GULOTI-681579 format. One record per residue (C-alpha): residue number from 1; residue in one letter; x, y, z. Coordinates in pm, whole numbers. Example, Ala and Ser with C-alpha at 12.3 -4.5 7.8 and 13.67 -1.06 7.14 Angstrom:
2
resi = 1, resn = A, px = 1230, py = -450, pz = 780
resi = 2, resn = S, px = 1367, py = -106, pz = 714
END
This chain:
417
resi = 1, resn = X, px = 1179, py = 5476, pz = 8310
resi = 2, resn = X, px = 1356, py = 5521, pz = 7968
resi = 3, resn = X, px = 1413, py = 5855, pz = 7823
resi = 4, resn = X, px = 1223, py = 5913, pz = 7527
resi = 5, resn = X, px = 1472, py = 6079, pz = 7269
resi = 6, resn = X, px = 1324, py = 6199, pz = 6938
resi = 7, resn = X, px = 1463, py = 6413, pz = 6675
resi = 8, resn = X, px = 1205, py = 6675, pz = 6575
resi = 9, resn = X, px = 1256, py = 6887, pz = 6261
resi = 10, resn = X, px = 1183, py = 7259, pz = 6332
resi = 11, resn = X, px = 1199, py = 7509, pz = 6066
resi = 12, resn = X, px = 1407, py = 7802, pz = 6103
resi = 13, resn = X, px = 1545, py = 8103, pz = 5903
resi = 14, resn = X, px = 1905, py = 8161, pz = 5906
resi = 15, resn = X, px = 2032, py = 8480, pz = 5759
resi = 16, resn = X, px = 2384, py = 8476, pz = 5635
resi = 17, resn = X, px = 2632, py = 8712, pz = 5581
resi = 18, resn = X, px = 2657, py = 8685, pz = 5203
resi = 19, resn = X, px = 2267, py = 8696, pz = 5198
resi = 20, resn = X, px = 2274, py = 9025, pz = 5397
resi = 21, resn = X, px = 2543, py = 9138, pz = 5145
resi = 22, resn = X, px = 2310, py = 9058, pz = 4843
resi = 23, resn = X, px = 2016, py = 9267, pz = 5020
resi = 24, resn = X, px = 2281, py = 9542, pz = 5069
resi = 25, resn = X, px = 2374, py = 9541, pz = 4698
resi = 26, resn = X, px = 1979, py = 9592, pz = 4613
resi = 27, resn = X, px = 1966, py = 9874, pz = 4812
resi = 28, resn = X, px = 2252, py = 10048, pz = 4609
resi = 29, resn = X, px = 2251, py = 10303, pz = 4346
resi = 30, resn = X, px = 2504, py = 10284, pz = 4059
resi = 31, resn = X, px = 2709, py = 10550, pz = 4240
resi = 32, resn = X, px = 2715, py = 10365, pz = 4586
resi = 33, resn = X, px = 2761, py = 10018, pz = 4397
resi = 34, resn = X, px = 3077, py = 10141, pz = 4227
resi = 35, resn = X, px = 3234, py = 10297, pz = 4551
resi = 36, resn = X, px = 3147, py = 9939, pz = 4733
resi = 37, resn = X, px = 3309, py = 9729, pz = 4427
resi = 38, resn = X, px = 3600, py = 9958, pz = 4436
resi = 39, resn = X, px = 3646, py = 9934, pz = 4785
resi = 40, resn = X, px = 3620, py = 9542, pz = 4774
resi = 41, resn = X, px = 3893, py = 9538, pz = 4506
resi = 42, resn = X, px = 4118, py = 9707, pz = 4731
resi = 43, resn = X, px = 4093, py = 9427, pz = 4948
resi = 44, resn = X, px = 4087, py = 9130, pz = 4728
resi = 45, resn = X, px = 4343, py = 9132, pz = 4453
resi = 46, resn = X, px = 4140, py = 8882, pz = 4234
resi = 47, resn = X, px = 3887, py = 9119, pz = 4145
resi = 48, resn = X, px = 3968, py = 9266, pz = 3818
resi = 49, resn = X, px = 3792, py = 9640, pz = 3731
resi = 50, resn = X, px = 3755, py = 9778, pz = 3429
resi = 51, resn = X, px = 3634, py = 10149, pz = 3370
resi = 52, resn = X, px = 3259, py = 10223, pz = 3283
resi = 53, resn = X, px = 3182, py = 10225, pz = 2906
resi = 54, resn = X, px = 3210, py = 10594, pz = 2792
resi = 55, resn = X, px = 3011, py = 10659, pz = 2457
resi = 56, resn = X, px = 2825, py = 10412, pz = 2270
resi = 57, resn = X, px = 2502, py = 10274, pz = 2279
resi = 58, resn = X, px = 2486, py = 10356, pz = 2704
resi = 59, resn = X, px = 2611, py = 10694, pz = 2701
resi = 60, resn = X, px = 2355, py = 10959, pz = 2762
resi = 61, resn = X, px = 2422, py = 11315, pz = 2781
resi = 62, resn = X, px = 2078, py = 11423, pz = 2903
resi = 63, resn = X, px = 2102, py = 11681, pz = 3169
resi = 64, resn = X, px = 2067, py = 11537, pz = 3516
resi = 65, resn = X, px = 1928, py = 11695, pz = 3837
resi = 66, resn = X, px = 2135, py = 11722, pz = 4165
resi = 67, resn = X, px = 2062, py = 11459, pz = 4384
resi = 68, resn = X, px = 2025, py = 11733, pz = 4645
resi = 69, resn = X, px = 1703, py = 11849, pz = 4471
resi = 70, resn = X, px = 1522, py = 11540, pz = 4536
resi = 71, resn = X, px = 1303, py = 11562, pz = 4879
resi = 72, resn = X, px = 1260, py = 11191, pz = 4858
resi = 73, resn = X, px = 1654, py = 11136, pz = 4877
resi = 74, resn = X, px = 1669, py = 11415, pz = 5143
resi = 75, resn = X, px = 1438, py = 11236, pz = 5371
resi = 76, resn = X, px = 1572, py = 10876, pz = 5307
resi = 77, resn = X, px = 1893, py = 10996, pz = 5419
resi = 78, resn = X, px = 1753, py = 11138, pz = 5747
resi = 79, resn = X, px = 1565, py = 10821, pz = 5780
resi = 80, resn = X, px = 1896, py = 10580, pz = 5747
resi = 81, resn = X, px = 2024, py = 10778, pz = 6060
resi = 82, resn = X, px = 1737, py = 10840, pz = 6256
resi = 83, resn = X, px = 1569, py = 10491, pz = 6283
resi = 84, resn = X, px = 1761, py = 10140, pz = 6316
resi = 85, resn = X, px = 1460, py = 9935, pz = 6393
resi = 86, resn = X, px = 1345, py = 9749, pz = 6118
resi = 87, resn = X, px = 981, py = 9770, pz = 6213
resi = 88, resn = X, px = 1019, py = 10166, pz = 6242
resi = 89, resn = X, px = 1224, py = 10161, pz = 5895
resi = 90, resn = X, px = 937, py = 10013, pz = 5734
resi = 91, resn = X, px = 691, py = 10227, pz = 5859
resi = 92, resn = X, px = 913, py = 10552, pz = 5807
resi = 93, resn = X, px = 904, py = 10437, pz = 5419
resi = 94, resn = X, px = 529, py = 10421, pz = 5442
resi = 95, resn = X, px = 539, py = 10780, pz = 5534
resi = 96, resn = X, px = 762, py = 10855, pz = 5238
resi = 97, resn = X, px = 552, py = 10697, pz = 4989
resi = 98, resn = X, px = 259, py = 10927, pz = 5107
resi = 99, resn = X, px = 477, py = 11225, pz = 5105
resi = 100, resn = X, px = 390, py = 11494, pz = 4848
resi = 101, resn = X, px = 615, py = 11727, pz = 4669
resi = 102, resn = X, px = 481, py = 12012, pz = 4885
resi = 103, resn = X, px = 615, py = 11826, pz = 5193
resi = 104, resn = X, px = 271, py = 11754, pz = 5341
resi = 105, resn = X, px = 160, py = 11369, pz = 5371
resi = 106, resn = X, px = -118, py = 11300, pz = 5053
resi = 107, resn = X, px = -273, py = 11036, pz = 5315
resi = 108, resn = X, px = -431, py = 11011, pz = 5633
resi = 109, resn = X, px = -223, py = 10854, pz = 5921
resi = 110, resn = X, px = -487, py = 10574, pz = 5964
resi = 111, resn = X, px = -440, py = 10495, pz = 5565
resi = 112, resn = X, px = -58, py = 10484, pz = 5596
resi = 113, resn = X, px = -71, py = 10222, pz = 5916
resi = 114, resn = X, px = -293, py = 10011, pz = 5735
resi = 115, resn = X, px = -70, py = 10007, pz = 5434
resi = 116, resn = X, px = 215, py = 9941, pz = 5657
resi = 117, resn = X, px = 17, py = 9692, pz = 5872
resi = 118, resn = X, px = 77, py = 9826, pz = 6193
resi = 119, resn = X, px = -132, py = 10009, pz = 6434
resi = 120, resn = X, px = -216, py = 10362, pz = 6428
resi = 121, resn = X, px = -26, py = 10450, pz = 6768
resi = 122, resn = X, px = 279, py = 10287, pz = 6597
resi = 123, resn = X, px = 249, py = 10480, pz = 6321
resi = 124, resn = X, px = 200, py = 10823, pz = 6529
resi = 125, resn = X, px = 507, py = 10745, pz = 6709
resi = 126, resn = X, px = 727, py = 10702, pz = 6406
resi = 127, resn = X, px = 560, py = 11020, pz = 6229
resi = 128, resn = X, px = 649, py = 11220, pz = 6556
resi = 129, resn = X, px = 1023, py = 11149, pz = 6475
resi = 130, resn = X, px = 981, py = 11246, pz = 6120
resi = 131, resn = X, px = 846, py = 11578, pz = 6176
resi = 132, resn = X, px = 1155, py = 11667, pz = 6360
resi = 133, resn = X, px = 1347, py = 11620, pz = 6015
resi = 134, resn = X, px = 1471, py = 11930, pz = 5864
resi = 135, resn = X, px = 1322, py = 12173, pz = 5720
resi = 136, resn = X, px = 1054, py = 12169, pz = 5967
resi = 137, resn = X, px = 696, py = 12136, pz = 5846
resi = 138, resn = X, px = 782, py = 11796, pz = 5657
resi = 139, resn = X, px = 557, py = 11524, pz = 5696
resi = 140, resn = X, px = 267, py = 11737, pz = 5809
resi = 141, resn = X, px = -87, py = 11619, pz = 5799
resi = 142, resn = X, px = -219, py = 11938, pz = 5633
resi = 143, resn = X, px = -137, py = 12309, pz = 5638
resi = 144, resn = X, px = -250, py = 12386, pz = 5966
resi = 145, resn = X, px = -36, py = 12091, pz = 6105
resi = 146, resn = X, px = 274, py = 12245, pz = 5888
resi = 147, resn = X, px = 219, py = 12585, pz = 6059
resi = 148, resn = X, px = 181, py = 12445, pz = 6397
resi = 149, resn = X, px = 535, py = 12274, pz = 6351
resi = 150, resn = X, px = 703, py = 12584, pz = 6222
resi = 151, resn = X, px = 566, py = 12785, pz = 6483
resi = 152, resn = X, px = 642, py = 12557, pz = 6768
resi = 153, resn = X, px = 1030, py = 12522, pz = 6609
resi = 154, resn = X, px = 1025, py = 12926, pz = 6590
resi = 155, resn = X, px = 913, py = 12960, pz = 6953
resi = 156, resn = X, px = 575, py = 13119, pz = 6846
resi = 157, resn = X, px = 335, py = 12870, pz = 6921
resi = 158, resn = X, px = 92, py = 12962, pz = 7204
resi = 159, resn = X, px = -271, py = 12995, pz = 7264
resi = 160, resn = X, px = -326, py = 13262, pz = 7035
resi = 161, resn = X, px = -156, py = 13077, pz = 6771
resi = 162, resn = X, px = -345, py = 12795, pz = 6827
resi = 163, resn = X, px = -672, py = 12969, pz = 6774
resi = 164, resn = X, px = -551, py = 13166, pz = 6460
resi = 165, resn = X, px = -430, py = 12850, pz = 6266
resi = 166, resn = X, px = -784, py = 12679, pz = 6340
resi = 167, resn = X, px = -963, py = 12983, pz = 6196
resi = 168, resn = X, px = -763, py = 13063, pz = 5893
resi = 169, resn = X, px = -1069, py = 13017, pz = 5702
resi = 170, resn = X, px = -1232, py = 13313, pz = 5864
resi = 171, resn = X, px = -954, py = 13541, pz = 5771
resi = 172, resn = X, px = -974, py = 13435, pz = 5409
resi = 173, resn = X, px = -1325, py = 13506, pz = 5404
resi = 174, resn = X, px = -1324, py = 13829, pz = 5640
resi = 175, resn = X, px = -988, py = 13937, pz = 5711
resi = 176, resn = X, px = -826, py = 14009, pz = 6017
resi = 177, resn = X, px = -1096, py = 14212, pz = 6158
resi = 178, resn = X, px = -1358, py = 13932, pz = 6124
resi = 179, resn = X, px = -1115, py = 13675, pz = 6259
resi = 180, resn = X, px = -1062, py = 13881, pz = 6550
resi = 181, resn = X, px = -1394, py = 13921, pz = 6609
resi = 182, resn = X, px = -1450, py = 13552, pz = 6584
resi = 183, resn = X, px = -1195, py = 13448, pz = 6805
resi = 184, resn = X, px = -1230, py = 13735, pz = 7069
resi = 185, resn = X, px = -870, py = 13772, pz = 7034
resi = 186, resn = X, px = -735, py = 14150, pz = 7054
resi = 187, resn = X, px = -648, py = 14296, pz = 6702
resi = 188, resn = X, px = -315, py = 14354, pz = 6802
resi = 189, resn = X, px = -249, py = 13971, pz = 6898
resi = 190, resn = X, px = -411, py = 13889, pz = 6560
resi = 191, resn = X, px = -190, py = 14073, pz = 6380
resi = 192, resn = X, px = 136, py = 13954, pz = 6568
resi = 193, resn = X, px = 40, py = 13610, pz = 6506
resi = 194, resn = X, px = -62, py = 13661, pz = 6146
resi = 195, resn = X, px = 301, py = 13826, pz = 6103
resi = 196, resn = X, px = 455, py = 13524, pz = 6272
resi = 197, resn = X, px = 261, py = 13263, pz = 6049
resi = 198, resn = X, px = 369, py = 13471, pz = 5717
resi = 199, resn = X, px = 752, py = 13420, pz = 5810
resi = 200, resn = X, px = 641, py = 13015, pz = 5789
resi = 201, resn = X, px = 685, py = 12830, pz = 5461
resi = 202, resn = X, px = 340, py = 12654, pz = 5411
resi = 203, resn = X, px = 522, py = 12426, pz = 5145
resi = 204, resn = X, px = 856, py = 12314, pz = 5279
resi = 205, resn = X, px = 908, py = 12026, pz = 4991
resi = 206, resn = X, px = 896, py = 12268, pz = 4723
resi = 207, resn = X, px = 1241, py = 12406, pz = 4752
resi = 208, resn = X, px = 1351, py = 12058, pz = 4651
resi = 209, resn = X, px = 1160, py = 12086, pz = 4343
resi = 210, resn = X, px = 1409, py = 12321, pz = 4161
resi = 211, resn = X, px = 1609, py = 12192, pz = 3881
resi = 212, resn = X, px = 1974, py = 12216, pz = 3858
resi = 213, resn = X, px = 2168, py = 12064, pz = 3559
resi = 214, resn = X, px = 2511, py = 12191, pz = 3645
resi = 215, resn = X, px = 2579, py = 11920, pz = 3952
resi = 216, resn = X, px = 2457, py = 11562, pz = 4056
resi = 217, resn = X, px = 2515, py = 11233, pz = 4001
resi = 218, resn = X, px = 2434, py = 11028, pz = 3687
resi = 219, resn = X, px = 2090, py = 10822, pz = 3661
resi = 220, resn = X, px = 2079, py = 10458, pz = 3745
resi = 221, resn = X, px = 1810, py = 10399, pz = 3446
resi = 222, resn = X, px = 1828, py = 10553, pz = 3118
resi = 223, resn = X, px = 1494, py = 10549, pz = 2912
resi = 224, resn = X, px = 1472, py = 10690, pz = 2545
resi = 225, resn = X, px = 1218, py = 10642, pz = 2291
resi = 226, resn = X, px = 1333, py = 10482, pz = 1966
resi = 227, resn = X, px = 1144, py = 10393, pz = 1663
resi = 228, resn = X, px = 1073, py = 10024, pz = 1816
resi = 229, resn = X, px = 922, py = 10175, pz = 2110
resi = 230, resn = X, px = 1057, py = 10286, pz = 2467
resi = 231, resn = X, px = 1405, py = 10150, pz = 2553
resi = 232, resn = X, px = 1476, py = 10083, pz = 2916
resi = 233, resn = X, px = 1874, py = 10044, pz = 3010
resi = 234, resn = X, px = 2113, py = 10066, pz = 3311
resi = 235, resn = X, px = 2373, py = 10350, pz = 3291
resi = 236, resn = X, px = 2700, py = 10183, pz = 3257
resi = 237, resn = X, px = 2878, py = 10494, pz = 3179
resi = 238, resn = X, px = 3023, py = 10521, pz = 3521
resi = 239, resn = X, px = 2996, py = 10134, pz = 3639
resi = 240, resn = X, px = 3304, py = 9949, pz = 3652
resi = 241, resn = X, px = 3292, py = 9609, pz = 3497
resi = 242, resn = X, px = 3383, py = 9348, pz = 3776
resi = 243, resn = X, px = 3539, py = 9027, pz = 3662
resi = 244, resn = X, px = 3712, py = 8743, pz = 3831
resi = 245, resn = X, px = 4111, py = 8767, pz = 3763
resi = 246, resn = X, px = 4277, py = 8465, pz = 3610
resi = 247, resn = X, px = 4494, py = 8317, pz = 3897
resi = 248, resn = X, px = 4536, py = 7956, pz = 3753
resi = 249, resn = X, px = 4510, py = 7665, pz = 3967
resi = 250, resn = X, px = 4677, py = 7776, pz = 4295
resi = 251, resn = X, px = 4576, py = 7552, pz = 4594
resi = 252, resn = X, px = 4684, py = 7816, pz = 4865
resi = 253, resn = X, px = 4367, py = 7832, pz = 5141
resi = 254, resn = X, px = 4420, py = 8173, pz = 5184
resi = 255, resn = X, px = 4405, py = 8241, pz = 4770
resi = 256, resn = X, px = 4124, py = 8003, pz = 4779
resi = 257, resn = X, px = 3920, py = 8218, pz = 4986
resi = 258, resn = X, px = 3993, py = 8524, pz = 4813
resi = 259, resn = X, px = 3858, py = 8371, pz = 4485
resi = 260, resn = X, px = 3557, py = 8245, pz = 4669
resi = 261, resn = X, px = 3462, py = 8568, pz = 4778
resi = 262, resn = X, px = 3567, py = 8758, pz = 4436
resi = 263, resn = X, px = 3332, py = 8484, pz = 4233
resi = 264, resn = X, px = 3053, py = 8567, pz = 4486
resi = 265, resn = X, px = 3077, py = 8915, pz = 4423
resi = 266, resn = X, px = 3111, py = 8929, pz = 4072
resi = 267, resn = X, px = 2810, py = 8660, pz = 4048
resi = 268, resn = X, px = 2624, py = 8942, pz = 4315
resi = 269, resn = X, px = 2679, py = 9225, pz = 4125
resi = 270, resn = X, px = 2529, py = 9066, pz = 3801
resi = 271, resn = X, px = 2218, py = 8930, pz = 3982
resi = 272, resn = X, px = 2169, py = 9275, pz = 4136
resi = 273, resn = X, px = 2203, py = 9460, pz = 3789
resi = 274, resn = X, px = 1953, py = 9212, pz = 3639
resi = 275, resn = X, px = 1741, py = 9259, pz = 3919
resi = 276, resn = X, px = 1721, py = 9641, pz = 3883
resi = 277, resn = X, px = 1672, py = 9634, pz = 3487
resi = 278, resn = X, px = 1411, py = 9374, pz = 3564
resi = 279, resn = X, px = 1211, py = 9594, pz = 3793
resi = 280, resn = X, px = 1279, py = 9910, pz = 3597
resi = 281, resn = X, px = 1151, py = 9741, pz = 3291
resi = 282, resn = X, px = 820, py = 9610, pz = 3444
resi = 283, resn = X, px = 757, py = 9945, pz = 3627
resi = 284, resn = X, px = 838, py = 10179, pz = 3342
resi = 285, resn = X, px = 665, py = 9957, pz = 3077
resi = 286, resn = X, px = 345, py = 9988, pz = 3272
resi = 287, resn = X, px = 396, py = 10335, pz = 3290
resi = 288, resn = X, px = 435, py = 10448, pz = 2940
resi = 289, resn = X, px = 109, py = 10652, pz = 2974
resi = 290, resn = X, px = 318, py = 10897, pz = 3234
resi = 291, resn = X, px = 608, py = 10903, pz = 3009
resi = 292, resn = X, px = 403, py = 11045, pz = 2734
resi = 293, resn = X, px = 143, py = 11221, pz = 2900
resi = 294, resn = X, px = 268, py = 11304, pz = 3270
resi = 295, resn = X, px = 63, py = 11250, pz = 3570
resi = 296, resn = X, px = -260, py = 11240, pz = 3373
resi = 297, resn = X, px = -117, py = 10927, pz = 3215
resi = 298, resn = X, px = -9, py = 10732, pz = 3528
resi = 299, resn = X, px = -185, py = 10409, pz = 3630
resi = 300, resn = X, px = -248, py = 10274, pz = 3969
resi = 301, resn = X, px = 54, py = 10041, pz = 4040
resi = 302, resn = X, px = 172, py = 9878, pz = 4386
resi = 303, resn = X, px = 523, py = 9720, pz = 4445
resi = 304, resn = X, px = 313, py = 9401, pz = 4511
resi = 305, resn = X, px = 218, py = 9422, pz = 4134
resi = 306, resn = X, px = 585, py = 9430, pz = 4026
resi = 307, resn = X, px = 661, py = 9158, pz = 4264
resi = 308, resn = X, px = 405, py = 8934, pz = 4141
resi = 309, resn = X, px = 494, py = 8984, pz = 3762
resi = 310, resn = X, px = 874, py = 8905, pz = 3852
resi = 311, resn = X, px = 819, py = 8614, pz = 4102
resi = 312, resn = X, px = 987, py = 8784, pz = 4377
resi = 313, resn = X, px = 891, py = 8952, pz = 4746
resi = 314, resn = X, px = 740, py = 9252, pz = 4762
resi = 315, resn = X, px = 1033, py = 9385, pz = 4986
resi = 316, resn = X, px = 1282, py = 9314, pz = 4700
resi = 317, resn = X, px = 1098, py = 9552, pz = 4476
resi = 318, resn = X, px = 1098, py = 9816, pz = 4764
resi = 319, resn = X, px = 1455, py = 9770, pz = 4816
resi = 320, resn = X, px = 1545, py = 9795, pz = 4419
resi = 321, resn = X, px = 1321, py = 10092, pz = 4365
resi = 322, resn = X, px = 1418, py = 10316, pz = 4660
resi = 323, resn = X, px = 1691, py = 10584, pz = 4545
resi = 324, resn = X, px = 1700, py = 10502, pz = 4188
resi = 325, resn = X, px = 1695, py = 10764, pz = 3957
resi = 326, resn = X, px = 1558, py = 10727, pz = 3589
resi = 327, resn = X, px = 1677, py = 10997, pz = 3301
resi = 328, resn = X, px = 1341, py = 11004, pz = 3082
resi = 329, resn = X, px = 1373, py = 11221, pz = 2779
resi = 330, resn = X, px = 1230, py = 11534, pz = 2978
resi = 331, resn = X, px = 1367, py = 11503, pz = 3351
resi = 332, resn = X, px = 1492, py = 11278, pz = 3599
resi = 333, resn = X, px = 1282, py = 11116, pz = 3818
resi = 334, resn = X, px = 1312, py = 10868, pz = 4138
resi = 335, resn = X, px = 1160, py = 10499, pz = 4012
resi = 336, resn = X, px = 938, py = 10547, pz = 4326
resi = 337, resn = X, px = 745, py = 10807, pz = 4155
resi = 338, resn = X, px = 617, py = 10580, pz = 3903
resi = 339, resn = X, px = 413, py = 10407, pz = 4165
resi = 340, resn = X, px = 99, py = 10522, pz = 4289
resi = 341, resn = X, px = -196, py = 10342, pz = 4465
resi = 342, resn = X, px = -551, py = 10313, pz = 4295
resi = 343, resn = X, px = -841, py = 10540, pz = 4403
resi = 344, resn = X, px = -1221, py = 10447, pz = 4345
resi = 345, resn = X, px = -1482, py = 10205, pz = 4436
resi = 346, resn = X, px = -1431, py = 9840, pz = 4304
resi = 347, resn = X, px = -1756, py = 9872, pz = 4071
resi = 348, resn = X, px = -1653, py = 10140, pz = 3877
resi = 349, resn = X, px = -1333, py = 10326, pz = 3721
resi = 350, resn = X, px = -1022, py = 10342, pz = 3942
resi = 351, resn = X, px = -747, py = 10625, pz = 3879
resi = 352, resn = X, px = -401, py = 10671, pz = 4033
resi = 353, resn = X, px = -405, py = 10898, pz = 4340
resi = 354, resn = X, px = -156, py = 11154, pz = 4172
resi = 355, resn = X, px = -369, py = 11155, pz = 3856
resi = 356, resn = X, px = -676, py = 11246, pz = 4065
resi = 357, resn = X, px = -505, py = 11511, pz = 4252
resi = 358, resn = X, px = -399, py = 11650, pz = 3911
resi = 359, resn = X, px = -740, py = 11659, pz = 3788
resi = 360, resn = X, px = -907, py = 11757, pz = 4089
resi = 361, resn = X, px = -648, py = 12070, pz = 4104
resi = 362, resn = X, px = -741, py = 12145, pz = 3713
resi = 363, resn = X, px = -1133, py = 12153, pz = 3780
resi = 364, resn = X, px = -1108, py = 12380, pz = 4031
resi = 365, resn = X, px = -851, py = 12598, pz = 3835
resi = 366, resn = X, px = -1082, py = 12614, pz = 3539
resi = 367, resn = X, px = -1383, py = 12689, pz = 3739
resi = 368, resn = X, px = -1641, py = 13010, pz = 3748
resi = 369, resn = X, px = -1495, py = 13237, pz = 4014
resi = 370, resn = X, px = -1814, py = 13369, pz = 4087
resi = 371, resn = X, px = -1990, py = 13009, pz = 4098
resi = 372, resn = X, px = -1688, py = 12772, pz = 4245
resi = 373, resn = X, px = -1782, py = 12399, pz = 4224
resi = 374, resn = X, px = -1879, py = 12227, pz = 4526
resi = 375, resn = X, px = -1707, py = 11916, pz = 4657
resi = 376, resn = X, px = -2041, py = 11724, pz = 4568
resi = 377, resn = X, px = -2015, py = 11859, pz = 4186
resi = 378, resn = X, px = -1658, py = 11776, pz = 4178
resi = 379, resn = X, px = -1702, py = 11423, pz = 4302
resi = 380, resn = X, px = -1997, py = 11390, pz = 4034
resi = 381, resn = X, px = -1737, py = 11509, pz = 3747
resi = 382, resn = X, px = -1458, py = 11300, pz = 3855
resi = 383, resn = X, px = -1681, py = 10967, pz = 3896
resi = 384, resn = X, px = -1777, py = 11040, pz = 3533
resi = 385, resn = X, px = -1468, py = 11010, pz = 3361
resi = 386, resn = X, px = -1182, py = 10928, pz = 3603
resi = 387, resn = X, px = -1263, py = 10730, pz = 3922
resi = 388, resn = X, px = -1600, py = 10659, pz = 4108
resi = 389, resn = X, px = -1513, py = 10886, pz = 4443
resi = 390, resn = X, px = -1718, py = 11048, pz = 4700
resi = 391, resn = X, px = -1782, py = 11378, pz = 4828
resi = 392, resn = X, px = -1597, py = 11314, pz = 5123
resi = 393, resn = X, px = -1300, py = 11175, pz = 4949
resi = 394, resn = X, px = -1282, py = 11483, pz = 4713
resi = 395, resn = X, px = -1282, py = 11719, pz = 5033
resi = 396, resn = X, px = -1009, py = 11517, pz = 5178
resi = 397, resn = X, px = -774, py = 11538, pz = 4877
resi = 398, resn = X, px = -865, py = 11920, pz = 4812
resi = 399, resn = X, px = -771, py = 11983, pz = 5171
resi = 400, resn = X, px = -424, py = 11801, pz = 5114
resi = 401, resn = X, px = -388, py = 12030, pz = 4827
resi = 402, resn = X, px = -433, py = 12312, pz = 5049
resi = 403, resn = X, px = -732, py = 12436, pz = 4885
resi = 404, resn = X, px = -1002, py = 12599, pz = 5056
resi = 405, resn = X, px = -1424, py = 12513, pz = 5023
resi = 406, resn = X, px = -1645, py = 12647, pz = 4749
resi = 407, resn = X, px = -1747, py = 12925, pz = 4997
resi = 408, resn = X, px = -1389, py = 13035, pz = 5064
resi = 409, resn = X, px = -1327, py = 13051, pz = 4678
resi = 410, resn = X, px = -1584, py = 13293, pz = 4611
resi = 411, resn = X, px = -1359, py = 13546, pz = 4798
resi = 412, resn = X, px = -1020, py = 13444, pz = 4696
resi = 413, resn = X, px = -1090, py = 13326, pz = 4316
resi = 414, resn = X, px = -936, py = 13049, pz = 4158
resi = 415, resn = X, px = -664, py = 13226, pz = 3992
resi = 416, resn = X, px = -478, py = 13181, pz = 4353
resi = 417, resn = X, px = -506, py = 12823, pz = 4350
END
């Protein structure tokens, strides 16, 4: 019997060191890129660096916000240390996208799992690790979950605390005595538990929302309004210009390798800058209403939408957008804040989720305190002008905002919302 020897082609993906290097460059903000290029220049004498341009069209002296003031930069830095598995990193990123300025999650875990294309148990496992981040209470599902995490951390979580947290609505309606009657807990136990709860921070993410123009890194993208419309540029004031030094036609093998490495880095930096600018222009160009009117002008936009416009993979858009700071005429924002998933039924108007939450908060704040709007009435009003939403959807987002139902708002008044 003769052996049957045949060549069978099989597709395979080989990730080269240079491909990994390009992916790394896409993840860098301007400051990180500057440090990386400077470090590479100390190892390769064929890299010619020139200081970033100061003054001229690229200079922009608007106040910047401290990097420490960003909740998202804070949690992303912890994620990079806590996770090294690519799948878990992707799931963690999906949770970051759902994170609200309060520090709570703006979506149910099931929805986040669906968005990340993983199972709910996989998402829950990652969430458990995210909820260990500082300050305690970040990535909470709602107010009760936020208080639970902090009471556990303080050593004050017990059966009485679990009962009180589960019945906080009763206290809002009838006070501590009504809570004691409803839970069969002694008044002293209720008082002690409420004292522990009052020591908690119900919105741990709010501490990152302060603005401090005295410190902070430069923005990566500058957006300014001119006569011809909105101009979107890279901030090159601190970015060095990297070029290939002139070395003649030397044929030394070591010099040839240095020349190849230097040429690759020069081209890679140019590609990174162009991709960063392309992504920013598509994202910000789509969200001009957000620049002009705030959250009320925010349109639904997903990363896959930007990827389709540019003809690249969605993961490329994610790598570029994460961590980039955009300086607008009013404030500095992370580029990821320009993304927002659509909410609404297919056969009706849709709106971004962040816009819907803002409208919901405004409707409740303007209601008659003696005759608050029910979830059904809120759903009807939003469906007439913003997005086709159900009563259940309104209830979910109202709870995510920490706003009690209409029966409880009769007692506390809209002014406290």
